C-alpha positions in Angstrom: 3.2 -20.3 16.8 -0.5 -20.0 17.6 -2.1 -23.5 17.5 -5.3 -24.6 15.8 -8.4 -25.6 17.6 -8.2 -29.2 18.8 -11.3 -31.4 18.2 -11.3 -35.0 19.6 -7.6 -35.1 19.8 -6.8 -33.9 16.3 -6.5 -30.6 14.5 -9.1 -29.7 11.8 -7.2 -28.3 8.8 -10.0 -28.8 6.3 -12.7 -26.6 4.8 -15.5 -26.8 2.4 -15.2 -28.0 -1.2 -17.4 -25.5 -2.8 -17.7 -21.7 -2.9 -19.9 -19.6 -0.7 -23.6 -19.2 -1.3 -25.2 -15.8 -1.1 -27.3 -15.3 2.1 -30.5 -15.2 0.2 -29.9 -18.6 -1.5 -28.9 -20.7 1.5 -31.3 -23.5 2.4 -32.6 -23.4 6.0 -34.1 -26.9 6.1 -33.4 -30.3 4.8 -35.7 -32.5 2.8 -37.8 -33.3 5.8 -38.3 -29.7 6.7 -36.1 -29.8 9.8 -33.3 -27.3 10.2 -29.9 -29.1 10.0 -27.4 -28.5 12.7 -25.4 -25.3 11.8 -21.7 -25.6 12.0 -19.7 -22.6 12.9 -16.7 -21.5 10.9 -13.5 -20.9 12.8 -10.3 -19.1 12.0 -6.9 -20.0 13.3 -3.8 -18.0 12.5 -0.1 -18.3 13.4 0.4 -14.6 14.1 2.6 -14.5 17.2 6.1 -13.1 17.5 8.1 -13.4 14.3 5.3 -14.7 12.2 3.2 -11.5 12.0 4.3 -10.1 8.6 2.1 -11.1 5.7 2.6 -10.2 2.1 -0.1 -9.8 -0.6 0.4 -13.2 -2.1 -0.5 -14.7 1.3 -3.5 -12.4 1.7 -4.6 -13.4 -1.8 -4.4 -17.1 -0.8 -6.7 -16.5 2.1 -9.3 -14.5 0.1 -9.3 -17.1 -2.7 -9.8 -20.0 -0.4 -12.5 -18.2 1.7 -14.4 -17.3 -1.5 -14.0 -20.5 -3.4 -13.2 -23.4 -1.1 -11.6 -26.2 -3.0 -12.9 -25.1 -6.4 -10.3 -23.8 -9.0 -7.5 -25.4 -7.0 -8.1 -23.0 -4.1 -6.2 -24.5 -1.1 -6.0 -23.6 2.5 -3.6 -20.6 3.0 -0.1 -21.4 4.2 -0.3 -19.1 7.2 -3.7 -19.6 8.6 -6.6 -22.0 8.6 -10.4 -21.7 8.0 -12.4 -24.5 9.5 -15.8 -25.3 7.8 -15.2 -22.9 5.0 -18.4 -24.0 3.2 -20.4 -22.7 6.2 -19.1 -19.2 5.8 -22.0 -16.7 5.4 -19.8 -14.4 3.3 -16.5 -12.6 3.0 -16.3 -8.8 3.7 -13.1 -6.9 3.1 -13.0 -3.3 4.4 -10.2 -1.2 2.9 -9.2 2.1 4.6 -7.6 3.9 1.7 -4.1 5.2 2.1 -4.0 4.4 5.8 -1.2 2.4 7.4 -0.2 0.8 10.7 1.1 4.2 11.7 -2.4 5.6 11.6 -3.9 2.8 13.6 -1.4 3.3 16.5 -1.5 7.1 16.2 -5.3 6.9 16.8 -5.3 3.7 18.8 -7.7 5.1 21.5 -10.1 6.4 18.8 -10.2 3.0 17.0 -12.2 1.6 19.9 -14.2 -1.0 17.9 -11.4 -2.3 15.8 -9.1 -3.1 18.7 -11.9 -4.8 20.6 -13.5 -6.9 17.8 -10.5 -8.4 16.0 -7.9 -10.6 17.8 -6.0 -11.7 14.7 -3.7 -9.0 13.4 -0.8 -8.9 11.1 1.7 -6.4 9.5 1.0 -6.0 5.8 3.8 -5.3 3.3 2.7 -2.3 1.3 2.0 -2.6 -2.4 2.0 0.0 -5.3 -1.2 -1.5 -6.7 -2.9 -2.7 -3.6 -6.4 -3.8 -4.6 -5.2 -5.5 -7.9 -2.7 -7.5 -5.8 -5.6 -8.8 -3.7 -7.7 -10.5 -6.4 -5.0 -11.3 -8.9 -3.9 -10.1 -12.3 -6.3 -9.9 -15.2 -9.0 -8.6 -13.0 -11.2 -5.7 -14.2 -13.1 -4.8 -11.1 -16.4 -3.1 -11.6 -19.4 -2.2 -9.4 -21.9 -4.9 -8.7 -24.3 -3.7 -11.4 -21.6 -4.1 -14.0 -20.5 -7.6 -13.1 -23.2 -9.4 -15.0 -20.9 -10.5 -17.7 -18.8 -13.0 -15.6 -18.9 -16.4 -17.1 -17.7 -19.7 -15.8 -18.9 -23.2 -15.3 -18.8 -25.5 -12.4 -18.2 -28.7 -14.3 -14.5 -28.6 -13.7 -14.7 -28.0 -9.9 -16.2 -31.3 -8.8 -15.3 -34.6 -10.4 -18.3 -36.7 -11.5 -19.5 -39.5 -9.2 -18.6 -42.2 -11.7 -15.0 -41.1 -11.7 -14.9 -41.3 -7.9 -15.9 -45.0 -7.9 -12.7 -45.8 -9.8 -10.5 -43.9 -7.3 -8.3 -46.3 -5.3 -9.1 -44.3 -2.1 -12.8 -45.0 -2.6 -12.2 -48.6 -3.5 -10.2 -49.0 -0.3 -12.2 -47.1 2.2 -15.6 -46.4 0.6 -17.2 -42.9 0.5 -18.4 -42.5 4.1 -16.5 -40.7 6.8 -15.0 -42.9 9.5 -13.2 -42.5 12.8 -9.4 -42.6 13.0 -9.4 -46.2 14.1 -10.6 -47.2 10.6 -7.3 -45.9 9.1 -4.8 -47.5 11.5 -2.8 -50.3 9.9 -3.9 -53.9 10.7 -1.3 -56.4 11.8 -1.3 -57.9 8.4 -0.7 -54.5 6.7 2.1 -53.8 9.1 3.8 -57.2 8.3 3.3 -56.6 4.6 4.9 -53.1 4.8 8.0 -54.1 6.9 6.8 -52.6 10.2 8.6 -54.0 13.3 6.2 -56.4 15.0 6.3 -57.6 18.5 7.6 -61.2 18.7 9.0 -61.3 15.2 12.5 -62.7 14.8 14.1 -59.5 13.4 12.9 -57.4 16.3 14.2 -59.4 19.3 16.0 -56.4 20.9 13.6 -53.7 19.9 12.0 -51.6 22.5 8.2 -51.8 22.9 6.3 -48.6 23.6 3.9 -50.5 25.9 1.0 -48.4 24.6 -1.5 -51.2 24.9 -4.7 -49.4 25.8 -7.7 -49.9 23.5 -7.8 -47.3 20.7 -10.9 -45.2 20.1 -11.8 -42.5 17.6 -10.8 -40.0 20.3 -7.3 -41.4 20.8 -4.6 -38.8 20.5 -2.5 -38.5 17.3 1.3 -37.9 17.3 3.4 -37.1 14.2 6.8 -38.8 14.1 9.7 -38.3 11.7 13.4 -39.2 11.8 16.5 -38.4 9.8 19.1 -41.1 9.3 22.7 -41.5 8.2 24.5 -44.5 6.8 26.8 -46.2 9.2 28.7 -49.5 9.4 25.6 -50.9 11.1 23.2 -49.7 8.4 20.7 -46.8 8.8 21.0 -45.1 12.1 19.0 -42.3 13.6 20.6 -38.9 13.7 17.6 -36.7 14.5 14.1 -37.4 15.9 11.0 -35.2 16.0 7.7 -35.8 17.6 4.7 -33.4 17.4 1.3 -33.6 19.2 -2.2 -33.2 17.7 -2.0 -29.4 17.9 1.3 -29.4 15.9 3.4 -28.5 18.9 6.9 -30.0 18.9 7.4 -32.3 21.9 10.8 -33.7 20.8 13.4 -32.4 18.3 16.7 -34.0 19.3 20.0 -34.9 17.6 21.2 -38.4 18.2 24.7 -39.8 18.2 25.0 -43.0 16.1 26.6 -46.0 17.7 28.8 -47.0 14.7 31.2 -45.2 12.4 29.3 -42.9 10.0 29.9 -43.7 6.3 27.6 -41.1 4.8 25.8 -38.3 6.6 23.4 -37.9 3.7 23.5 -34.2 4.3 21.5 -33.3 1.2 18.5 -35.1 2.6 19.1 -35.2 6.4 20.7 -31.8 6.8 23.1 -33.5 9.3 26.8 -32.7 9.2 29.8 -34.1 11.1 30.2 -30.8 12.9 26.6 -30.9 14.2 27.0 -34.3 15.8 30.4 -33.7 17.4 29.0 -32.3 20.7 26.0 -34.6 20.8 25.8 -37.1 23.7 22.2 -38.3 23.3 22.1 -41.9 22.4 19.4 -44.0 20.8 18.6 -45.5 24.2 18.0 -42.0 25.6 15.5 -41.3 22.8 13.7 -44.6 23.2 13.2 -43.8 26.9 11.9 -40.3 26.2 9.5 -41.5 23.5 8.1 -44.1 25.9 7.5 -41.4 28.5 5.9 -38.9 26.0 3.4 -41.3 24.4 0.2 -42.0 26.3 -1.1 -45.6 26.5 -3.6 -45.0 23.6 -1.3 -43.0 21.3 -1.6 -43.4 17.6 1.6 -42.6 15.7 1.4 -40.9 12.3 4.2 -40.7 9.7 5.0 -41.0 6.0 6.5 -44.4 5.4 6.7 -44.7 9.2 8.1 -48.2 9.0 11.6 -46.9 8.2 11.5 -44.5 11.2 10.4 -47.2 13.6 13.0 -49.6 12.2 15.8 -47.0 12.7 14.5 -46.2 16.2 14.4 -50.0 16.9 11.0 -49.5 18.5 7.7 -51.3 18.2 4.3 -49.4 18.4 1.0 -51.3 17.9 -1.1 -48.5 16.4 0.1 -46.4 13.4 -1.3 -44.4 10.4 1.0 -44.3 7.4 0.1 -41.4 5.1 2.0 -42.9 2.2 -0.6 -45.8 2.4 -3.6 -43.7 3.6 -3.6 -41.7 0.3 -3.9 -44.8 -1.7 -2.7 -45.2 -5.4 -2.9 -48.0 -7.9 -0.2 -50.6 -8.4 1.4 -50.1 -5.0 2.7 -46.6 -5.9 2.9 -43.9 -3.3 2.7 -40.1 -3.3 5.6 -38.2 -1.9 5.1 -36.2 1.3 6.2 -33.0 -0.4 3.5 -33.4 -3.1 0.7 -34.3 -0.7 1.6 -31.3 1.6 1.3 -28.9 -1.3 -1.7 -30.5 -3.0 -3.8 -31.2 0.1 -2.7 -28.7 2.7 -1.3 -25.9 0.4 2.0 -26.1 2.2 5.5 -25.9 0.8 7.9 -28.3 2.6 11.3 -29.7 1.9 12.2 -26.5 0.0 15.3 -26.6 -2.1 16.8 -23.5 -0.4 17.0 -25.5 2.9 19.9 -27.8 3.6 18.1 -31.2 4.1 14.7 -31.9 5.4 13.3 -30.6 8.7 11.9 -33.7 10.6 9.6 -31.5 12.7 8.1 -30.0 9.6 7.7 -33.4 7.9 6.1 -34.9 11.1 3.7 -32.0 11.3 2.8 -32.3 7.6 2.1 -36.0 7.9 0.0 -35.4 11.0 -2.1 -32.7 9.3 -2.6 -34.9 6.3 -4.0 -37.6 8.5 -6.2 -35.1 10.3 -7.5 -33.8 6.9 -8.3 -37.3 5.7 -10.2 -38.2 8.9 -12.1 -34.9 9.1 -13.0 -34.6 5.4 -13.5 -38.3 4.6 -12.5 -40.4 1.6 -15.0 -38.8 -0.8 -13.7 -35.3 -0.3 -10.1 -36.5 -0.6 -10.9 -38.3 -3.8 -12.5 -35.1 -5.2 -9.1 -33.5 -5.0 -8.1 -35.8 -8.0 -4.5 -36.1 -6.8 -3.4 -38.2 -9.7 -4.4 -35.5 -12.2 -2.7 -32.9 -10.0 0.5 -34.9 -10.0 0.4 -35.4 -13.8 -0.2 -31.7 -14.3 2.7 -30.8 -11.9 5.1 -33.2 -13.8 4.0 -31.8 -17.2 4.6 -28.3 -15.9 8.0 -29.2 -14.7 9.0 -30.8 -18.0 7.8 -27.7 -19.9 9.6 -25.5 -17.5 12.9 -27.4 -17.9 12.4 -27.3 -21.7 11.8 -23.6 -21.7 14.8 -23.0 -19.4 17.1 -24.9 -21.9 15.8 -22.8 -24.8 16.4 -19.6 -23.0 20.1 -20.2 -22.2 23.0 -18.6 -24.1 22.5 -15.1 -25.4 19.3 -14.6 -23.4 20.8 -15.3 -20.0 21.8 -11.7 -19.4 18.3 -10.5 -20.4 16.8 -12.8 -17.8 19.1 -11.6 -15.1 18.2 -8.0 -15.8 14.4 -8.5 -15.9 12.5 -9.0 -12.7 10.5 -12.3 -12.5 6.8 -12.0 -13.4 4.3 -14.1 -11.5 0.7 -13.8 -12.6 -2.2 -14.8 -10.5 -5.6 -15.6 -11.9 -8.5 -13.4 -11.0 -10.6 -15.4 -8.6 -13.5 -12.9 -8.7 -14.3 -14.3 -12.2 -14.7 -17.7 -10.6 -17.4 -16.6 -8.2 -20.0 -17.2 -10.9 -19.5 -20.9 -10.2 -21.6 -20.6 -7.1 -24.0 -18.0 -8.5 -22.2 -15.1 -6.7 -21.6 -11.5 -7.8 -18.8 -9.6 -6.1 -19.9 -6.3 -4.5 -17.3 -3.5 -4.9 -18.1 -0.2 -3.2 -15.7 2.8 -2.9 -14.3 5.9 -4.5 -12.5 6.1 -7.8 -8.8 5.7 -7.3 -5.6 4.6 -9.0 -5.9 1.1 -7.8 -9.0 0.4 -9.9 -11.9 0.3 -7.5 -14.6 2.4 -9.1 -17.8 4.1 -8.2 -20.0 6.1 -10.6 -19.8 9.2 -8.4 -16.3 10.0 -7.2 -17.6 12.5 -4.6 -19.5 9.7 -2.7 -19.1 10.1 1.0 -18.3 7.5 3.6 -21.9 7.8 4.9 -23.3 7.0 1.5 -20.9 4.1 1.0 -22.0 2.7 4.4 -25.7 3.1 3.6 -25.2 1.2 0.3 -23.1 -1.5 2.1 -25.8 -2.0 4.7 -28.3 -2.7 1.9 -26.2 -4.8 -0.5 -23.6 -6.7 1.6 -26.2 -9.2 3.0 -27.1 -10.1 -0.7 -23.5 -10.7 -1.7 -21.1 -13.5 -0.6 -18.0 -11.5 -1.4 -17.7 -7.7 -0.8 -14.9 -5.1 -0.9 -15.9 -1.9 0.8 -13.5 1.1 0.7 -13.6 4.0 3.1 -11.5 7.2 2.8 -10.5 9.9 5.3 -9.7 12.3 2.5 -6.5 13.4 0.8 -6.1 16.3 3.2 -5.5 13.8 6.0 -3.7 10.9 4.3 -1.5 12.7 1.7 2.0 11.1 1.5 3.8 14.3 2.2 2.2 14.4 5.7 3.6 11.0 6.5 7.0 12.2 7.8 5.5 14.5 10.4 3.1 11.8 11.6 5.9 9.3 11.8 8.1 11.6 13.9 5.1 12.3 16.2 4.4 8.6 16.8 8.1 7.7 17.1 8.6 10.4 19.7 5.7 9.1 21.8 6.9 5.5 21.5 10.4 6.6 22.7 8.9 8.4 25.7 6.9 5.3 26.6 10.0 3.1 26.4 12.0 5.6 28.6 12.1 5.8 32.4 13.9 8.1 34.8 15.2 6.8 38.1 16.8 8.5 41.1 18.1 10.2 43.1 21.3 8.2 43.6 24.3 8.8 45.8 27.4 10.3 44.3 29.7 7.6 42.7 26.8 5.2 42.0 27.7 1.8 40.6 26.2 1.8 37.2 26.8 -2.0 36.9 24.4 -2.6 39.8 21.8 -0.2 38.5 21.9 -1.8 35.0 21.7 -5.3 36.5 18.6 -4.4 38.6 16.8 -2.6 35.8 17.9 -5.2 33.3 15.8 -7.8 35.1 12.7 -5.9 33.8 13.7 -6.5 30.2 16.3 -5.6 27.4 17.9 -2.2 27.8 18.7 -0.2 24.7 20.6 2.7 26.5 21.5 3.9 30.0 22.8 7.4 30.7 23.6 9.4 33.8 22.0 12.8 34.1 24.3 15.4 35.6 21.9 18.4 35.4 20.3 17.5 38.7 21.6 18.1 42.2 21.9 14.4 42.8 22.6 11.9 40.0 19.6 10.4 38.1 19.7 7.8 35.3 17.8 7.7 32.1 17.0 4.2 30.8 15.5 3.4 27.5 14.1 -0.1 27.0 13.4 -2.1 23.9 9.9 -3.3 24.8 7.0 -1.5 26.4 6.5 -4.2 29.0 10.0 -3.7 30.4 9.5 0.1 31.0 6.1 -0.5 32.6 7.5 -3.3 34.8 10.3 -1.0 36.0 7.8 1.7 36.9 5.5 -0.8 38.7 8.2 -2.8 40.6 11.1 -0.5 41.2 9.4 2.8 42.1 10.2 3.3 45.8 12.6 0.4 45.9 16.2 0.5 47.1 18.7 0.2 44.3 22.5 0.6 44.6 22.0 1.8 48.2 19.4 4.5 47.4 15.7 4.6 47.8 14.6 5.8 44.3 11.6 7.1 42.4 10.9 5.7 38.9 8.8 7.6 36.4 8.3 8.2 32.7 9.1 11.5 31.0 6.6 14.3 31.7 5.5 15.7 28.3 2.2 16.8 26.8 2.0 13.7 24.6 2.5 11.5 27.7 -0.5 12.8 29.7 -2.6 9.9 28.4 0.1 7.3 28.8 -1.6 5.5 31.7 -4.9 5.2 29.7 -3.0 3.9 26.7 -1.1 1.3 28.7 -4.4 0.1 30.3 -6.1 -0.2 26.9 -3.1 -2.1 25.4 -3.3 -4.5 28.4 -7.0 -5.1 27.8 -6.5 -5.4 24.0 -8.0 -8.7 22.8 -4.7 -9.4 20.9 -3.0 -9.7 24.3 -5.7 -11.8 25.9 -4.1 -14.8 27.6 -0.5 -13.6 27.0 2.0 -12.6 29.6 5.5 -11.1 29.5 8.4 -12.7 31.4 11.8 -11.0 31.9 15.0 -11.8 33.7 15.9 -14.8 31.6 19.4 -15.9 31.0 20.4 -15.1 27.4 22.0 -18.5 27.0 18.6 -20.2 27.3 17.0 -21.6 24.2 13.3 -22.0 23.4 13.6 -25.7 24.2 15.1 -24.8 27.6 12.3 -22.3 28.3 9.6 -24.8 27.3 11.0 -27.2 29.8 11.3 -24.5 32.5 7.7 -23.4 32.0 6.3 -26.9 31.4 4.5 -26.9 34.7 2.4 -23.8 33.8 -1.1 -25.0 32.9 -2.5 -24.6 29.3 0.7 -23.1 27.9 0.1 -22.9 24.1 3.0 -20.9 22.6 6.3 -19.4 23.7 7.9 -16.5 21.8 11.5 -15.5 22.4 12.2 -12.1 20.8 15.5 -11.5 19.0 17.4 -8.4 18.1 16.4 -7.9 14.5 20.0 -6.8 13.6 22.2 -9.2 15.5 19.7 -12.1 15.8 20.6 -12.6 19.4 18.0 -13.5 22.0 16.8 -10.9 24.4 16.4 -11.6 28.1 12.6 -11.8 27.9 9.8 -13.8 26.4 6.1 -13.9 25.8 3.9 -16.9 26.9 0.5 -17.4 25.3 -2.0 -19.5 27.1 -5.1 -21.3 25.8 -7.3 -19.6 28.4 -7.1 -16.1 29.9 -7.6 -17.5 33.4 -4.5 -19.8 32.9 -2.4 -16.7 32.1 -3.6 -15.1 35.4 -2.6 -18.3 37.3 0.8 -18.3 35.5 1.4 -14.8 36.7 0.7 -15.8 40.3 3.1 -18.8 39.9 6.0 -16.8 38.5 5.5 -14.0 41.1 5.6 -16.8 43.7 9.0 -17.9 42.3 10.2 -14.3 42.6 9.2 -14.2 46.2 11.4 -17.3 46.7 14.5 -15.6 45.1 13.9 -16.1 41.4 15.2 -13.4 39.1 12.2 -13.7 36.9 9.6 -10.9 36.7 6.3 -10.9 34.8 3.2 -8.9 34.0 0.4 -8.9 31.4 1.6 -8.4 27.8 1.2 -5.0 26.1 2.8 -5.7 22.7 3.0 -9.4 22.2 1.9 -9.8 18.6 3.0 -7.8 15.5 3.4 -4.6 17.6 6.7 -5.5 19.3 8.4 -5.8 15.9 7.0 -2.5 14.6 8.0 -0.8 17.8 11.6 -2.1 17.4 11.7 -0.9 13.8 10.4 2.6 14.8 12.8 2.8 17.7 15.8 1.9 15.5 14.9 3.9 12.4 16.8 7.2 11.5 15.5 10.5 12.8 14.7 9.3 16.3 14.4 12.3 18.6 17.1 12.7 21.4 16.4 12.0 25.0 18.0 15.1 26.4 14.8 17.2 26.5 12.7 16.2 29.5 9.8 18.7 29.2 8.1 19.9 26.0 6.1 23.1 25.5 2.4 22.3 25.9 0.6 23.5 22.8 -3.1 23.5 22.2 -4.3 20.9 19.7 -4.8 22.5 16.3 -8.2 22.5 14.8 -7.1 20.1 12.1 -5.8 17.6 14.7 -9.1 17.7 16.6 -11.0 17.4 13.3 -8.9 14.4 12.3 -9.5 12.6 15.6 -13.3 13.1 15.2 -13.2 11.7 11.7 -11.2 8.7 12.8 -13.7 8.1 15.6 -16.6 8.4 13.2 -14.9 6.0 10.8 -14.5 3.5 13.6 -18.2 3.9 14.4 -19.2 3.3 10.7 -17.1 0.1 10.6 -18.7 -1.0 13.9 -22.2 -0.4 12.4 -21.3 -2.4 9.2 -19.7 -5.2 11.3 -22.8 -5.5 13.5 -25.0 -5.9 10.5 -23.1 -8.9 9.2 -24.4 -12.4 9.7 -22.7 -14.7 12.1 -20.1 -16.9 10.4 -19.0 -14.0 8.1 -15.2 -13.6 7.6 -14.4 -9.9 8.0 -11.0 -8.4 7.2 -10.1 -4.8 7.8 -7.0 -3.6 5.9 -4.8 -0.6 6.4 -3.0 -1.0 3.0 0.1 0.9 4.0 2.0 3.6 2.0 4.6 3.0 -0.7 5.5 6.3 -2.4 8.5 8.5 -3.2 7.7 10.4 0.0 8.2 7.4 2.2 7.0 3.9 3.0 4.9 2.6 5.9 3.8 -0.9 6.5 0.1 -1.7 6.5 -2.0 -3.6 9.0 -4.6 -6.3 8.8 -7.3 -7.2 11.3 -9.4 -10.3 10.7 -11.9 -12.7 12.3 -15.1 -14.7 11.7 -18.0 -13.1 13.5 -19.7 -15.2 16.1 -22.9 -14.9 18.1 -21.3 -12.5 20.5 -20.5 -10.0 17.8 -16.7 -10.5 18.2 -14.3 -12.4 16.1 -13.4 -15.6 18.1 -9.8 -16.7 18.4 
């Protein structure tokens, strides 16, 4: 998963507490007339590998939080993070009507600006009522000049100052922000809350972490959580998880209890007898590993961490306990599950899961501490957690009561009716900060309206250039026209793109000697990546093989590394199919390699399929600045493929890693690597296209070259012009503007195609930073 930006050793998951201010209303100086230091907003998204598919509820979360901050219970979205939300200059959503992911990759070379400006991309699940799904039910979107009637008040967004003084958090810590050392437990607090203390009688045989270095506000934070079972000895550890300040899991290990297990507590721990049968790791092994992993000035973070340290039989001098950090009256404590949802907007410990995930709990506790440190006690108190908890409990009671009343004869009706979840219209809430949403586009079924349906993209752009700087939230819709995006044209476009993808995944190799050993050929070419099919061609004088790979990088690696090589006793040539559509293949491969989405990402093949992600993390641990590892799986069988993608914090670190791995290969390693071509959402879409019905056969090597039709040339020109208009609008935006470009996707009786989202916050360089 892509990791958030690290600041002074901890991740910044917070944002502003208020909505955005229109550009014309922002103050440029403080009371003394001096310009205050401008903070830059940042966007971090976990869009790597399997986590690239986003639904409209998740997109709604992002837009609501970006527009409102903490007002109206807007919380950080569950799948990405906006840092310094209150410093956003605005939010601009560009909708490309009736276009899908298919259109983006069909005209990939024409969308020059889009693929260079936005590093964060995601597959978007199509919706029948796209725009309404963005801003919630109950919305009645109108143009800007008709939005004067929005009414709302800001009194319910921010608690009064007098209320804050009574908050136990303010009473304990005051209102000012402090460094992390202000929130670590004192020795007296540790004794009072049953923490293992060095030298105390009950901790005689406990292991001391020996982290004795003086703590500072820059000391690194580590999240820790354990799962326990009941044994004849008492509570014993069965699983341990440790995560670092960026949320990366450093340790996630099952542990074999010393004594006979009396109760596995599977409901809470998720541990079963079968899981522990092959485990040989002991508590002593875990203690040793933890001591090695923790630096001398480490600060451990956990929720009721005393129980974890007691079960681990370890002593650590510096801890932050989130059950005590988020203080309540009368010694009561908030549950971790509630805090994660109320503060971070995260759902953890879901009922569908068997037991808790200690890595998830450790990460949640860590992020809660980071939020508290970054935002300060006053901002945390403004969340009014006691009121949120009361509201949640009341809703649960009413829900249970309603469920009881609806039993009996109404059960069948409930089963037959789809569930209805309504979302409030957050556009109505923009009045809180004096904002009026700007909606520009053509009249369509989704509700976005314009007084003149024949308005051209040129006119929409001109209006947007004038009005977007005056609005904090804008939705701009462009349209290629029904003659180019009609749903009945979708099937032909899909076959065209699928055919080109198939050709790009296919290579021909030969000539070979008669009676070649296919096993040797498959083994050699399999080191480049997962093979979907391998067939021998008999139409030629000497045998050739046709190999179709599952990922683009594998086919490219085969062409680059095996062309002219000796395989199965023959010196062979390796090439892709020669078709009209493939004449620009080299250009397309080069542009994919330079795509900002693949910046700092490399592809590695030749892995043993038995290796797990943990094994690979250990194997590649010596590579500098490794941030994320993604191990693709077959979407049908769920089995790992023999390749992976490695994402690095810096592009230069990826270049160094390629040199290191290629050096291993020179010493006899079976690993092969190159720059990534389809590391993000694209690999999944390629797999789906390659395995969907109607895929063209591979028995035709050459196609008849036909001149491009006038309509095809005209469409390419229109797409290029559309990309240019988006570029012009994007360049006009202020720095710190969140810009999201949406290809909504198609969901009709003629077919369905997933959408695509591109997003980023514009910086001084004009590009969305990662």
